[in-house]
C-alpha positions in Angstrom: 134.2 -9.7 -24.1 137.6 -10.2 -22.5 139.3 -13.5 -21.0 141.8 -15.0 -18.1 143.5 -18.0 -18.4 145.2 -20.3 -15.4 147.4 -22.7 -15.9 148.8 -24.9 -13.5 151.2 -27.6 -13.0 150.3 -30.2 -11.0 152.7 -33.5 -9.6 151.3 -35.4 -12.1 149.6 -33.6 -14.9 148.9 -29.6 -15.7 145.7 -28.4 -16.6 144.5 -25.0 -17.8 141.3 -23.2 -18.6 140.2 -19.9 -20.2 137.4 -18.3 -18.9 134.9 -14.9 -19.3 134.4 -12.1 -17.3 131.2 -14.2 -15.5 133.3 -17.4 -14.6 132.4 -19.2 -17.9 135.1 -21.6 -19.1 135.4 -21.3 -22.7 138.0 -24.2 -23.3 140.4 -26.4 -21.2 142.9 -28.5 -21.7 145.3 -30.7 -19.8 148.5 -33.0 -20.1 150.2 -35.4 -18.5 154.0 -36.3 -16.9 155.7 -37.8 -14.5 157.3 -37.2 -11.2 161.1 -38.0 -11.2 162.3 -40.4 -8.1 165.8 -41.1 -8.4 166.1 -42.4 -4.7 163.9 -43.6 -2.2 162.9 -40.1 -0.7 164.1 -38.0 -3.1 161.2 -36.0 -6.0 161.9 -34.3 -8.5 160.9 -32.6 -11.8 163.0 -31.0 -14.8 161.7 -27.4 -14.1 162.1 -26.9 -18.2 160.6 -30.0 -19.7 157.7 -30.1 -17.5 157.5 -26.9 -15.7 157.5 -24.8 -18.7 157.0 -27.0 -21.5 153.6 -28.2 -20.4 152.6 -25.1 -19.5 153.6 -23.9 -23.0 151.8 -26.9 -24.3 148.3 -26.3 -22.6 148.6 -22.7 -23.1 148.9 -23.2 -26.9 146.2 -26.0 -26.9 144.0 -23.5 -25.1 144.4 -21.0 -27.3 143.7 -23.2 -30.0 140.7 -24.2 -28.8 138.9 -21.0 -27.6 140.3 -19.4 -31.4 138.5 -22.2 -33.2 135.2 -22.8 -31.2 134.6 -18.4 -29.7 137.0 -16.8 -32.7 138.8 -16.1 -29.3 142.4 -13.3 -30.1 144.9 -13.6 -28.6 144.6 -9.9 -27.6 141.4 -10.8 -25.9 143.7 -12.3 -23.2 143.6 -9.4 -20.2 145.5 -11.6 -17.6 147.1 -14.9 -16.7 147.8 -16.7 -13.5 149.9 -19.1 -12.6 150.3 -21.8 -9.9 152.4 -24.8 -8.6 153.4 -27.5 -6.7 155.3 -25.8 -4.0 157.7 -25.5 -2.2 160.2 -26.0 -4.3 163.8 -25.7 -4.6 165.2 -25.0 -8.1 168.4 -23.2 -8.3 169.6 -21.4 -11.5 172.7 -19.9 -13.4 172.5 -16.0 -13.9 170.8 -16.8 -17.3 167.9 -18.3 -15.6 169.0 -21.6 -16.9 168.1 -24.8 -14.5 171.4 -26.0 -12.7 169.4 -29.4 -11.7 166.5 -31.0 -11.7 164.0 -29.3 -9.3 163.7 -30.4 -5.8 160.0 -30.9 -4.5 157.7 -29.9 -2.0 157.1 -32.2 1.6 156.9 -35.4 -0.5 161.2 -34.6 -1.1 162.3 -35.9 2.4 166.2 -35.8 1.7 166.7 -32.8 3.7 166.4 -34.9 7.3 169.3 -34.2 8.7 169.3 -30.4 7.2 166.0 -30.6 9.5 167.5 -31.1 12.4 170.8 -29.5 12.6 169.0 -25.6 11.6 166.3 -26.4 14.3 168.8 -27.0 17.1 170.8 -23.9 15.6 167.7 -21.7 15.2 165.8 -22.9 18.1 162.5 -24.3 18.4 161.3 -20.6 20.3 162.6 -19.1 17.7 161.0 -21.2 14.9 157.6 -20.7 16.9 158.5 -16.8 17.1 159.0 -16.5 13.5 157.9 -18.8 11.4 155.0 -20.0 13.3 156.0 -24.0 12.8 158.7 -26.2 13.6 160.9 -27.3 10.4 159.9 -30.2 8.1 160.5 -32.0 4.5 157.5 -29.1 3.7 160.3 -26.3 5.0 162.3 -25.5 1.3 165.4 -23.7 3.5 166.8 -27.1 4.8 166.8 -28.6 1.4 168.8 -25.0 0.3 171.2 -26.0 2.7 171.4 -29.6 1.4 172.4 -28.3 -1.9 175.1 -26.2 -0.8 176.7 -29.0 1.0 176.0 -32.1 -1.3 176.4 -30.2 -4.9 178.5 -27.5 -4.7 179.8 -27.4 -8.2 175.7 -26.5 -8.5 175.6 -24.2 -5.7 178.5 -22.1 -6.9 177.0 -21.0 -10.3 173.6 -20.1 -8.9 172.4 -17.2 -9.3 168.7 -17.9 -8.1 166.6 -20.1 -6.4 162.8 -20.0 -7.8 160.1 -22.2 -7.2 157.8 -23.6 -9.3 155.1 -21.0 -10.0 158.4 -18.3 -9.5 160.2 -20.1 -12.5 156.9 -19.8 -14.6 156.8 -16.4 -14.3 160.5 -15.6 -14.8 160.2 -17.4 -18.5 156.8 -15.4 -19.0 157.5 -11.7 -17.5 161.6 -12.3 -16.8 160.8 -11.2 -13.4 161.9 -13.3 -10.5 158.8 -13.3 -7.4 157.2 -15.5 -4.8 154.0 -14.9 -4.0 153.8 -13.9 0.2 151.9 -17.4 1.0 154.3 -20.1 -0.8 157.6 -17.3 0.3 156.1 -18.2 4.1 156.6 -22.1 3.2 160.2 -20.8 2.6 160.8 -22.0 6.0 163.4 -20.7 8.2 163.8 -17.5 5.7 160.7 -15.3 5.8 158.8 -14.0 8.6 155.7 -14.5 8.8 154.5 -11.3 10.9 156.6 -8.5 9.3 155.9 -10.6 6.4 159.5 -9.7 4.3 162.8 -12.0 4.1 164.4 -12.7 7.6 168.0 -12.1 8.1 167.8 -14.3 11.4 167.0 -17.2 9.3 168.6 -16.2 6.4 172.2 -16.1 8.2 172.5 -19.6 7.9 171.5 -21.0 4.8 172.0 -18.0 1.8 171.7 -14.3 0.9 168.8 -12.7 0.1 169.8 -11.5 -3.1 169.7 -15.2 -4.3 165.9 -15.5 -3.5 162.6 -14.3 -5.2 161.0 -10.6 -4.5 157.7 -11.4 -2.5 154.7 -9.9 -4.1 150.5 -10.5 -2.8 149.6 -13.6 -5.6 147.3 -11.7 -7.2 149.9 -8.5 -7.7 150.9 -8.4 -11.7 154.1 -9.7 -11.7 154.8 -8.3 -15.4 154.1 -8.7 -18.6 154.6 -11.6 -21.7 157.8 -11.1 -23.5 158.5 -11.2 -26.6 160.2 -14.9 -26.6 157.8 -15.7 -24.8 154.9 -14.6 -26.5 156.7 -16.8 -29.3 156.4 -19.4 -27.6 153.1 -19.7 -25.9 151.2 -17.8 -28.7 150.5 -15.2 -25.9 149.9 -11.9 -26.8 153.3 -9.8 -26.0 152.0 -7.4 -23.2 149.4 -9.1 -21.9 149.6 -8.9 -17.8 150.8 -12.0 -15.5 150.5 -12.3 -12.0 152.6 -13.4 -9.5 150.6 -16.8 -8.9 150.9 -18.7 -6.0 151.8 -22.7 -5.0 148.4 -24.7 -6.6 146.8 -26.1 -2.8 145.7 -21.9 -2.3 144.7 -21.7 -6.1 142.5 -24.9 -5.0 141.0 -23.2 -2.5 139.3 -20.4 -4.1 138.5 -22.9 -7.0 136.6 -24.4 -4.4 135.2 -21.0 -2.6 137.7 -21.2 0.3 137.5 -18.1 0.5 135.6 -16.8 3.9 137.0 -16.9 7.5 136.0 -20.7 8.5 136.3 -22.2 5.2 138.7 -25.3 5.0 139.4 -27.0 1.6 139.7 -30.6 1.7 142.5 -30.8 -1.3 142.5 -34.3 -2.9 145.2 -34.3 -5.0 148.8 -36.8 -5.2 148.8 -35.7 -1.7 146.5 -34.3 0.5 146.6 -30.5 1.3 144.3 -28.6 3.5 144.0 -25.0 4.1 141.7 -23.0 6.3 140.9 -19.3 6.5 141.0 -17.4 9.2 141.1 -13.6 10.2 144.7 -14.0 12.5 148.3 -15.6 12.3 147.8 -19.0 14.4 151.7 -19.8 15.7 153.1 -22.8 16.8 152.9 -26.2 16.6 153.1 -28.5 13.3 150.8 -26.7 11.0 152.0 -24.2 8.4 151.0 -20.4 8.9 150.6 -17.9 6.5 149.1 -14.8 4.7 146.9 -15.7 2.2 146.2 -14.6 -1.1 145.6 -10.8 -0.2 146.5 -8.5 2.5 144.9 -8.8 5.8 143.3 -12.5 5.6 145.8 -15.4 6.6 145.6 -19.4 6.8 147.0 -22.3 8.8 148.0 -25.2 6.7 148.5 -29.4 6.6 149.3 -31.8 4.8 149.5 -36.1 3.9 152.6 -36.9 2.0 150.6 -39.4 -0.2 146.6 -39.6 -1.1 145.5 -40.1 -5.0 149.2 -41.2 -5.6 148.3 -44.3 -2.9 145.4 -45.1 -5.7 147.8 -44.5 -8.6 150.3 -47.4 -6.8 147.0 -49.7 -6.3 146.3 -49.6 -9.5 149.8 -50.2 -11.5 150.8 -52.4 -8.7 148.4 -54.9 -8.0 145.4 -53.8 -10.4 146.2 -55.0 -13.7 143.3 -58.0 -14.4 140.7 -54.6 -12.7 142.7 -52.1 -15.1 142.4 -54.3 -18.4 138.8 -55.8 -17.3 137.5 -52.2 -16.7 139.5 -50.9 -20.1 137.2 -53.5 -21.8 134.2 -51.9 -20.3 134.1 -48.7 -21.6 135.8 -47.0 -17.4 138.8 -46.2 -16.0 140.4 -48.5 -13.5 139.8 -46.2 -10.6 136.1 -46.8 -11.0 135.9 -50.3 -11.2 137.8 -50.6 -7.8 135.7 -48.6 -6.6 133.0 -50.8 -7.0 134.8 -53.3 -5.2 135.6 -51.0 -2.2 131.5 -50.2 -2.1 130.5 -54.2 -0.9 133.7 -54.0 2.1 131.7 -53.0 4.6 133.1 -49.6 6.6 135.9 -50.7 8.7 137.5 -52.7 5.8 136.3 -56.1 8.1 139.4 -55.3 10.8 142.2 -53.9 8.0 143.8 -50.5 8.4 146.3 -48.9 6.5 149.2 -46.5 7.4 148.9 -43.7 4.8 153.1 -42.9 4.8 154.1 -44.9 1.7 156.3 -41.4 1.3 156.8 -40.5 5.4 154.1 -37.7 6.5 154.3 -34.0 6.9 151.5 -33.0 9.3 150.1 -34.1 11.6 152.9 -36.4 12.7 156.4 -34.4 11.4 158.2 -38.1 10.5 160.1 -38.2 7.3 160.6 -41.8 7.9 157.6 -43.1 8.8 156.3 -46.1 6.4 153.3 -48.0 5.0 151.2 -50.2 6.4 148.7 -52.6 6.0 147.5 -53.9 9.9 144.9 -56.7 10.4 146.0 -58.6 6.8 144.2 -62.3 7.0 143.3 -65.1 4.0 139.8 -63.8 3.0 141.2 -60.0 3.0 140.3 -59.3 -0.7 141.9 -56.2 -3.5 138.4 -54.5 -2.5 139.2 -54.8 1.4 143.0 -53.6 0.3 141.5 -50.1 -1.8 139.0 -49.4 1.0 141.7 -49.6 3.8 143.4 -47.0 1.4 140.6 -44.5 1.3 140.1 -44.7 4.9 143.4 -44.7 5.1 143.5 -40.9 4.1 140.8 -40.3 5.8 141.9 -40.8 9.3 145.3 -38.9 8.0 143.1 -36.1 7.7 140.8 -36.6 10.7 143.9 -36.6 12.6 145.3 -33.1 11.3 141.5 -31.8 12.1 141.9 -32.7 15.1 145.1 -31.5 16.2 143.9 -27.8 14.5 141.1 -27.9 17.0 143.6 -28.8 19.5 145.3 -25.8 18.1 142.3 -23.8 19.0 141.5 -23.3 15.0 138.0 -23.5 14.5 137.1 -25.5 11.3 133.7 -24.2 10.1 132.9 -25.3 7.0 134.9 -28.4 4.6 134.7 -27.7 1.0 136.4 -30.6 -1.2 138.7 -30.0 -4.4 140.7 -32.2 -6.9 141.0 -35.2 -8.9 140.0 -37.4 -5.9 136.3 -35.8 -5.7 135.3 -37.6 -8.6 135.2 -40.8 -6.5 131.9 -40.1 -4.1 132.7 -43.2 -2.4 135.9 -41.7 -1.2 134.5 -38.1 -0.2 131.5 -40.3 1.5 134.4 -42.6 3.4 135.4 -39.1 4.6 133.1 -37.0 5.9 132.1 -40.8 7.3 135.0 -40.3 9.6 135.2 -36.9 10.3 131.4 -37.2 11.2 131.6 -34.1 9.5 129.6 -33.3 6.2 131.6 -31.8 2.9 130.6 -29.3 0.1 132.3 -30.5 -3.2 131.9 -28.4 -6.5 132.9 -29.3 -9.9 135.6 -27.3 -10.9 138.9 -27.3 -13.3 140.2 -27.0 -9.6 143.8 -25.0 -9.1 144.0 -23.8 -13.1 140.1 -22.2 -12.5 141.5 -20.0 -9.5 144.1 -19.0 -10.7 142.2 -17.6 -13.8 139.9 -15.9 -10.9 143.0 -14.4 -9.3 144.1 -12.8 -12.7 140.6 -12.1 -12.7 141.1 -9.6 -9.4 144.7 -8.4 -10.2 143.9 -7.0 -13.5 140.2 -5.8 -12.1 138.1 -7.6 -13.3 136.8 -8.6 -10.3 136.6 -6.2 -7.2 137.9 -8.5 -4.7 138.6 -12.0 -3.6 134.7 -12.7 -2.3 133.6 -11.5 -5.3 134.9 -14.7 -6.9 132.9 -17.0 -5.4 130.1 -15.7 -7.5 132.2 -17.8 -10.2 132.6 -20.7 -8.2 129.6 -23.5 -9.1 126.8 -24.8 -6.7 127.9 -26.8 -4.3 126.9 -30.6 -3.5 126.5 -31.2 0.7 127.6 -35.0 1.4 126.4 -35.5 4.6 127.6 -37.8 7.0 126.6 -40.7 9.1 126.0 -40.9 12.3 126.2 -45.0 12.6 129.8 -45.3 10.1 131.2 -42.3 12.3 130.7 -44.4 15.2 132.0 -47.3 14.1 135.1 -45.9 12.2 135.8 -44.0 15.5 136.6 -47.4 16.8 139.4 -47.8 13.7 140.3 -44.4 14.0 141.7 -44.8 17.3 143.9 -48.4 16.6 145.0 -46.3 13.4 146.6 -43.4 16.2 147.6 -46.7 18.3 149.8 -48.8 15.1 151.6 -45.7 14.5 153.1 -44.9 17.8 153.3 -48.2 18.4 155.6 -49.1 15.4 157.4 -45.8 14.4 161.1 -47.0 15.9 160.6 -50.4 14.2 159.8 -48.5 10.8 162.4 -45.4 11.5 165.3 -49.4 11.8 164.0 -50.2 8.4 165.2 -47.0 7.2 168.2 -46.9 8.4 168.9 -50.3 7.7 167.9 -50.3 4.2 169.4 -47.0 4.3 172.8 -48.3 4.6 
């Protein structure tokens, strides 16, 4: 029997699995880590301590568990796949050592000025034609330009810019690669039609030699070196695939691999990937080649989702957290029970979930969160339910705009830690007026192991991976609640439109 390993590094935790040739999980491990927010609008990770440190810990925990429970030798692992948050910007020196903490994906909004400048320099028409979308906080190119301008001492020493998965693969194999799906978010450096780095997009930012080589996600990037073997416990020579961004691996774990499948990833942020048979360019969404040649995706992302629940738990729910611990359950369970007693629409309370600005579809890094409709009868249950509903309204906004742009949303497949709250998923179904299929999988790490199986020949093609995924639970939308939520959704849209100018002034004043 042979096995594959998958490890995913997320915003707040890292997870891993070992699976057999049929996709059966034989070992699981997880470890938490922190997110650094040194300034408002910034988000960073220590690549050595968080990314590589977590990988090593999770890998060793998996190998020990597999050895003690199944008598599995590391040499029986025929492939390793990894994913991580992205796109990130990590400058490293010519020895591959990080020169500063990594600048994270779209939740880091520091490069607003560079976004405006590059948009003006390259032009909307050029951006639409070559990268298929507008520049935003999700774009890596403006952050690289920010780095050059604001930390020239770092830039002078920079050998390569890596994203999170690139760094992990480099530490394992010594090769610097990035998969096509993640590279497509390195706007404006990657041409989605040519599927290669773009000289015109590179010209105002950096040299192509500073960037990783491109590779398909399941392509074997290299083999575990002797040094990496000593650190991780893996066998020297074990094949390692290029890997991908966590959201793409989550899509695999949700079974979203066929044309028309649309994944909703309920994580710290909310990510949407819809699989399609052609590139759809223009607009605010992120088109990209997907995991294998000939398959494409259009993606969207909200900056905050589960992080709002965490903020509420840590800031406003000390009493509920303590009570929940006494009863042997999580604070989220206790808060969900409070929220379940509140009617749809939270008795007239609406949340704008823009606590870290917003990515799609408004593309506004200066947007801010807002509770509208507070009154003296508002309880913590109201507040918490309005958080769950606010994310649901944001999902609806994204899907409506996707369809307006001509994309077909057929089957919704939910995945991620947030799906443990069936209340939340049901609220989203009711807001959308759509059914949703939920699978109980470990998420992106399972997708990583599946892609490693594809890359090393254990499975023949991407569609075969769907047989690994557990049966789905179908949650049905309630038509009456959909009608109620539609009225509140209209208010949600109007609240942002009517307060955006005030939000921007608040950001400007507080930053001065």
